[in-house]
Each structure stands twice: as structure tokens, then as C-alpha cells.
N, C-alpha and C positions, 0 to 999 in steps of 0.2 A: 604699317608703322612698326619700327623697331625700337626697344627701349631697354635699358638696363639700370639697375639702382646700385649705388655705392654707399655703404654705411658711414657716415662722418662721425657720428658719436652715438651713444644709446638713445638718444632723443632728436637725433637729426640725420637726413639722408639726402642724397642728390640723384635725381632721375635725369639720365641722358636719354633724349627723345629724337630719333630722326623720322620725318614723315615725307612721303612722296608728293609730288606736285598733284598727282591725280586725286589725293586725299584732301588736299587743300582746295582743289578746284571749286568745289560747292561754295566756299567761304569767298572765294575770289569773285564769283558770279554775284553773290549777295552783296559784296562790298561795290561793285558797279551799280546795282539797283539802288544802293543807299546814296551813293554820291550822286546818281542821275536825278534823284529826288530832292536833293539839295542845292544844286547850282542852277544857274540860268544862263542859257546860251542862246543867243538870237537865232531864230529859225527852227528851233526844236522846242518841242513841248516837255515841261518838267516831268522826269520819269521817263522819257522816251528818247533820252540822248543816247546814241551809239557808243560803244565802248572805245572805238578808234578817236571820236571826237573828245570823250573825257581824258583818253591818254595824251591827246594834243593840247588840250586846255588846261587840265587839272594835273596831268601827270600820272603814270601808271603807279610810280612809286607811292604816292598817296593811298591808291587803292589797294596795293599790296600790304602797306602798313595796316590798313583797316581789316584786311583779310587775316593777317597774322594775328592781330590782337583778338579777333573772335574765334580763330582756331585753337591757340594755345590752351585756353581752359578746357576745351573739349578732349584734346590729346593729352593733356597733363593728367585729367581725371580718369582717362583709359589707362594710362601707364601705372597710375597709382593702384587701379583696381587689378590690373594684370600682375602686379607684384605684392599684392595683398598688404599695403602699408596704410595704417591709420593715421592719415595726416591730420595736425592741427595747427592752428595758427596761420600766418599769412606766408604764402610761396615767395620766393625770390626768383624771378625769371630771368634768364640770360640767353638771348638770341645770338647763337654762335655763327650760324651761316644760313644764308638764304640764296638759293640759285634759281632764278626764274626758270619755270617750266622743268624744273628738276627736284629740288628737295628743299626742306627746312630743317634745320638742326637746332635745338635749344635744349638748355639745362634748366632744372628747377631744384633749388634748396628749399627744403621745408621741415618744420619740426614734426615729429611723429610721437605717438603714444609709446612709452617705454614698455619693454616686456615684464610682465610681473609672474614670478614663479609661485604657485600656489601649493600648499602642503596637501597631503592625505588628511582631509578633515576628521575623519574616522579615528585619527591616531591623537587628536589634539583633546586636552583636559582643560577646562576652565573652572577656576574657584570663585564663588560668590559669597556674599555674606549669609549668615543664618538669618532665618526669619524670627526676629525677637519683637514682641510688642511690650514695651515697658509701661509702668504705671503712669509715667509722665506723658506718654503718647496718648493714653486713654484720656487722662486729666485734660489734655489739650483739646481733644474732641468734645469732652463735656463742656469745657469753658467756652469753645466756640458755639455750641448750641445755646449755652446759657446766654451768650452775648446776642444772640438772634431773638431772644425772649425777653431781653431788658426793656425798660421804660425809661423815656428822657424827661426830665423834670427840671423846670427852669429856676435857677438860683441866683441870689443877688450878691454875687461876689466876684473876684478876679479870677480870670481864666487860668485853669490849670491843665497839665498835660493830661489828656483822655477826655476832657470836656468836649461837648459839641456846641458850636458856636453857630449863629445865623448871621451871615456876613453880606454886606454889599462891597463889591471891588470894582476899582477903576483904575484902568491901565494908562500911563502917560510916558510920552517920548520927547524929550527936550521941551518939558513944561506943557505940552500939547496933548489933550486927551486923544487917545487911539481910537480910530473909528471902529466900532464894534467891540471895543475893549471893556465893557462894562457888563457885569453880572449881578443880579440882585437876589436876595433871599436864599443865599446858598448855605446848605447845611454842611458843616465841615468838622470832622474829628481832629482835634488839635493833637499833633505828634504823629500821625498817620503819614505826613510828608508825601502827600499824594496831589498836591496842587502846586502852588507858586514857591520856588526855591526861597527860602528864608521866611515864609510865612509864619511857620510854626513858632520860631523864636519871638517874632514880633508880637503874636497874639497873647502869649503868656504874659499875665499881669495886667492885660487890658480888661476893661469891664464893659457892661451894656452902655452903649451911648458914646464910647471912646472912638476916636478917629486917629489913624496913623498912617503916614506916608513913608515908604521905604524903598531903597534901591533893589533891583532884581534884575536877572536876565529874563526877558520876555520870549515867549514862543515865536519863533521866526528871526530873532536876532542872532547875528554872528556871535561866536565865543568871544567873550570880553566886552560885547557891547551891553551898555546898562539902560535900563529903563526905570519907570517907579510905578509903584502900585499903592493905591490909597485903600485902605481897609477900614470900614466902619462895622464895629460889633454891634448887632441889634439885639442879641439875647445870648445868654450862657445857660448851657443845660448839662447836667450830670446825669450818667446813666446808673439806674438802679438795677441791679441784677437779682434774680430770683434766687432763693437758698437751694443748695444741691440737696434734694431729698426725694423721697418717693412721690411727692405730689409734684415736684418738677418733672420728673420722668413721665408721669401721667400727662402733664400739660404738654410737653414737648415731644412725644412719641407714642408708640401704640403699646408700650410697656407699663406694667403695673409699678414695678419697683426700680429703684436706682441700680441695683446689682444687675437686673435683667438688661437695663439699658446699657451699662459698662460691658457686660459680656457680648452684646451685640456689637459694640464698638471694637472689641477684641477681634471677633471673627471677621469684620470688615476691614480692620487694619492688617490681619494676617493676609488676606486676599491681596491687598495693595502691595504689601511688602513681597508677597511672591511674585507679582506682575514686576516689581522692581528688580527682581532676581533676573528676570529675563532680560530687562533693559540692561542690567549690569553686566550679563552674560555677553550681550551684543557689544557693548562698548569695550570690554576687556579682550574679546576676540579680535576686535579691529586694532586694539592697542597692541596686541601680540603679534599680529601679522605685519603692522608697519614696523614695529621695533626689529622683527626677524628679516625684513627685506628691505634691501637699500633701493629706494625707488627714486630713480632720477627724475628731474624736472626740466623742461627746456627753459633756459634763461630768458630768451625773447619773450615767451609767454608770461613768464613771471613779471619781467619789466613792464610789459603792456598792460597788465591787470593793476600792478602797483601804481603806474602813472594814472591810469583811469581813476583809481580810488583817490589818490592824493589831490587830483585835479578837481574831483568833486568836493572835496573838502577845502579847497583853496590853500593846500599846504604843500606844494610840489618841491619846496626848497627846504622843507623840515627834514633834515637828515636823520635825526634820531627816530622820528615817526616813520620815515621811509623804512628804516631797518626792522622796525615792528611790523609794519605791514607787509613787507617782503617776507617775513618768517610766517606769517599768518597765510599768505597767498601760497608758499610752498607747501605748508602742511595740508592746506584744503585740497591742492592739486594732487598730492601724493594719496590722500583718501580717495579721491574721484577716481584715480587710476587703478587704485586696489578694488574699489567696488565694481568699477566697469569691467575688471578682469574677472571677477566672480561671476557677473552677469553673462559675459561671454562663455565662461566655462559650464556655467548652469543652463545656459541656453534658455534663459528666462523670457517669456512673453506675458505681457499683461492684458487682461480683458477690459473691455469698455465699462463692464460693471465694477470692477475692481478701481478703475480710474474714478468713477463716479463715486463710489464709497469714499475714497480717500479725499476727493474734493469737497464733499459734504462735511466730513469729520474736520478738514482744515478750515473750511469756511466758517464753521461753529466756533473755531478758536479766536477767530478775528471778529466774531459778532456780525457776520454778514450772512446774507441769503445766498444759497449755492449759486444761482444765476447770476446774481451780481458780482460774486467773487470769480466765477468763471469768466465774466466779461471784462474784468479788471485784469485778469491774467493774460486774456488775449490781448488787450490794449498795451500790456507791458511786454508782450512778446515772451511770455514765461511758460506757455503751454507744454514746450518740449522739456522744460526744466521739471514741470510737475511729473510728466512721463517718467523722466530719468529717476526721479526719487521714488516713485512707486516701484519701478523695475529693480532698482538697487535694493529697496527694503524687501522685495520679495526674494531676490536672489539671496540675500544675507540671511533671511528666514530659513530658506532651504538649507544652507550649509549649517546652520545653528541646530537644525534637527538632526545632523551626523556627529556632532562633536559630543564629548561628555561634559556635563556640567555638575559640580558638585559644591555643596556649601562647606563653610569652614568646618563643620563637624564631621564631614565625610559622607554626608547623604547625597545620593544621586538625584538630581533635579529633571523632572520630566517636563521640559519647556512646552511641549505640545499640550499636556494636560492643564496649562496655566489660562489658556485662553480657548476653550474648546467650541465655543459659539462664535469666534471672531475669524477674521480674515487672517491667512497664513502670515501676513506682514506685520499685524498688529503689534506684536511683541517688538519689533524692530522700531515702531513708531512711538512706542511709549516713552515717557519721560524726555 
């Protein structure tokens, strides 16, 4: 096989490939076997038909077409490896010439990953925010803890924002009750906006025993479609919070005084904000690299992904939304190309243990058992995406260890000291 490559653009190449008949001959033999197994010719058993008889009845041209169709992917892949091109997207194949018993000549135009030039990371300095724990941050933590130890008391009055209501809800479409669309004795905090669109506004002013039906978009409905929900208020409750004093500290924690409890919150918040410095350094490094590198993306690949996205939303003809998605896809592809270039430069490999740890952490975010989460990824064909995420995170963590990170006050931040017990990629996954 002879091949050559021509660069058409930073993201597209053409491979010219010439293959001898001797190299194609195994594919021709397999094509005869395939045709022999498919046709019926009187006097011959299926699969045992001589090549000459197939040429006579079916035509050698059909056999050669089959052979070429199976041979081209093999030789195209071989040529791509020979010229070390990272192809992406769908190849466009053009058979230029076939001379029986002599040669096959074809070309392939295909998109490729662009070249990304990476800097000397040891010369990069990234600035992050200072670690500052404000009184308001501590008060927010105290209030959150106070809320957990609050008690609910039934009241005989109209619903106000912040109250808890006990509800029966029933969903309707076109006046008919939705199958499975009923829920009883739900405890709901009014104003939390965590349930049905519009529910909070409807509940305010209602009292125990009141019934109200209102229009809303139900789960599973297309945007713009409306259903109805009937809400029955069965009880109204207000939350009584404990006073913030030493007794509360003793009730809610292992500390004897409120001052000790607040000091502990300060320590914890400092730790969280230091971890946020690592995530901020990561984000700002990626932003800097993207801003300083003009990374081209293949228009064909962008169009394909945009169309897939819009088709899934049923908005193929929405020009304004298309432009928005186009920008998002281009930005995402540029980030992927950048991170994959870092992976290649750092020669990063991930272990099975690292993959398992990442899978366990990610499954917890979705509230799923690790095994169930892994099975769902397998069904969705996203295992390779998981591997790519871990690999990219590890590669980025590697280069973060070589850059200089300073806070606004000029203090040098030791990122490795932020998570001494954690996986090297943990800083990259935070936030």
C-alpha cells in the first residue's frame, strides 16, 4: 500500500491511498463466500457455488464492489496510522480508480484534531481570590444548623412564605386526571420553588381546607403545553427556631459555647475556601490557555452536534437557538481539544482504582449505588466518556502542580497541600 497526506485546513486532511490487487485479494475471496451464502443457483448447495458461476449469474462487479467496501476501512485506518493523524468525524471516501487484478486507488477527506501548542507551565502564574471568611458566612452556617433543629407547629391562619404545608396534589390534562398524577400528604416549604411551577404563588393566602386548581406545565409536557394541578391544603405549619446561644451550641454540636461553635465554622469554611482556590486555579488556567490559543474546530463536526442537539429538542428551525447552541458546541470542543492535548503531552494513564474511585464519587452525587450507576453508563455507552473525564482531570492536575498560584495578597498557594489525602485529580473535580 502507498499513501500520502495533504493538509486542506488546520482541521481537515485528504489521504491518497493506492492498494495492490494482492492486498485486496483476501477481501475478494471473502466477498465470493458472502455472495455464495446469499444466492440460490439450481444444482449448487448454498455456500458451495464456484466463483465462475457467481461471475456468470451475479456478475464479478457486484463481488468487487463488496470487496472494495470492506477493504477501504482497513486501508484507510492503516494510512491514518502511518501518517499519525488523529481523525474525527465521518470520512468522505472517493474511489478514483479500480483496475481488476491490478490496483485500487481512493481518497479520503476527513476532519482531524487541530494542533494545540502548549506553553511551559512552569512559567505560568495564576491569581486566585484570598481566603476570607466573613461574619455573614459564619452566620449562614449557624442559621442552617438552627433550621435543622427547628420544630414545626400547626397554625390556624393563611399560608405565608416560609410556612410548611401538608398537601394533596392531583394533575390533570384536558380536564382528565393524569394516570399516576396524584400525591397525598406531601410536606412542602412554601417559597422553596422545589416542586411545581407556580405552586408557591398559589399557596400563599390559602388556609387549611382550601382547594385551588391552577394551570402549569407538567413534567413530561413539551414547552408551552399546559396542564392543571389541584392543590388541597390539609395543614399549615410554621417553623419555630431555637435561640442562638450557648444552649443551642450544646444541643446542636459537641461544643459548650456558641463562640466555640462559630470558631469551628470558621476553620471549616477556611478549608472549603482553600479547596475553592484549587478549583479557581484550574478554571483560570483553562481560561488563560483558551484565550491565548486560537484553537480551530471542524465546521462539519459542529454542524452535526448542533443538529443532533436541536433535533432532540424539536427546534431544528429555530435560528436564534441554533446560533446559541453553535457557540456552546464550539466552546466545548475547544476545551476538549485543549485538555486532550495536555493528556497527550503529559502521557497520562489512569488506573482501575482511580476509575472506580471517580465512579463512586460521581454516583453519590446522583444518589445512586455505584453498581447501578455503572450499569446506566454502560447502557448509555458513556464508559469511554467517564475514562476521558478522569484522564483529563489527572492530566490537568499534573500541570497545575507546575504552575505558580498566588492569591490576591501575593501569597503562594501550595495546591498539593490542599488535599493531601485525596486523589491527585480531586482538585480538578471540585466545584
